[in-house]
N, C-alpha and C positions, 0 to 999 in steps of 0.2 A: 101427796101434794106438799109443796113447800109450806112450812108452818104459817107463813103470812097469809096465804090464800086457802089453806087446807080446811075443808068443811065449812067454808064461809061463802056467802054470796058477794062476790067482788065485782066491781066495775072499774074500767080503765078510761081515762081521758088523756088525750095527747094534745097539747097546745103547740102550735107552730108559728114562727115569725120568719118572714122572708127578709132578704137583704134590702128590699124596697119598703120594709116595715109593714107589709100586708100581713094579715093574720088569718089563721084557719084552725079548725079543731076536728078531731075524730074521737067519738065516744063509742065504747063497747059495753053492752049491758052484762056481759059475762066475761070474766078474766080469771085465769088460774095459771100457775106455774108449777110444774111437777117437781118431784124431789131429786136429789143428787143422783140416785141410782137410775133414774130415767133421763139424766142429763138436762134437767130443768125444762122439760117439754112445755111448750106454750099451748094453751087452750083459750081461744077468744072467739066471741060471736056477738051478734046484735049491733052492727054498726049503725051509727047516725052521725051527722056532722056536716061540715063545709069543706073538709080537706079531701074527701074521697077516701075510699077504703083501700089502703095500701098495706094492710096487715093480714087479713083473713086468707086470701088466695095463695100467697106464696110463703106464709109464715105460720099459720095456724097448724097445730099438730107437730111442729118441728122441734127437735132438740136444739139446745143452745150450742152454737159453734164458737170456738176461739181459734187463735193462731195455731195452738198446739193440739186442739181437739176438734177435728173436722167431722161434723155430724150432718152436713148438707147432703143432698141426694145426687150431686154431681161427682162421680167417682174420679173424674179426670182433673179436678182442681179443688182447692180449698177456697171457698167464696170469700172468707175473711182476708186471705193473702192476695187473692186475685184483684180485689177491689180496694186496693190502697191501704192494706193493714187496718181495716175498718173497725176493729174492735169486735167484741163478741156480739152475736145477734142470732136470731132464729132463722137461719138461712135455709132455703129449699134448693132452688136452682137458678139463680142465686137470690134476687131480691126485688121487691117493690118498695121496700123501706130499709133504711139502715140509720138508726138514730144514735148509734155509738160510734159513728165514723169520725175520722179526723176533721176537726172544725176548720173551715176555710172557704174561700171563694175561688176555687180553681176551675179551669176549663174541664168539662166532662164530669163524670160521676165517680171517678176513681177516689178522690180525696174530699168528698163532700157528704154532709148529712143530707139524705134523700128521703122524700116522701113523693113517690112517682105520680100518684093520682092528683096531686096538687100542683107541683112545680115541674114535673117531668124528670127525665134522667139527668139532664145537664145543668140544672139550676140548683145550686146548693141552698140550704136553709140556714139562716142565721142562728135561730134558737129553737130548741125543742124541750118540752117538759112532759114527763109522764107522771100522772097522778093516779093513785089507786085508792078506792074507797070500798070498804068491806062492812057488811052488816054484822 
């Protein structure tokens, strides 16, 4: 595990703010990121919150993908490049969330920060903050 989460009981909280200034959050009672040799694999569980769970189903257990290191499960595309050079994320095929996306308020989800179970595919998110707490 990454030194930050290795051997520790870590939790994750994600705070979201829409362009309409609405707010929501997602909390996970268990959060860990693997080491470099496992491409920073995400392990997350125990959702609660108001944003809906857009992390466990399509991102849990996935390795971190970037523009030049494609670790998603779709062999025909690189999810990072396909969805607007969205920055690194734990893509599967491809996403319900992408919080490292290009910031903006464009049409569709190519160039937006997305949390699908809160705002859907086509409404970008104005702000996102990820907070980690470990015992």
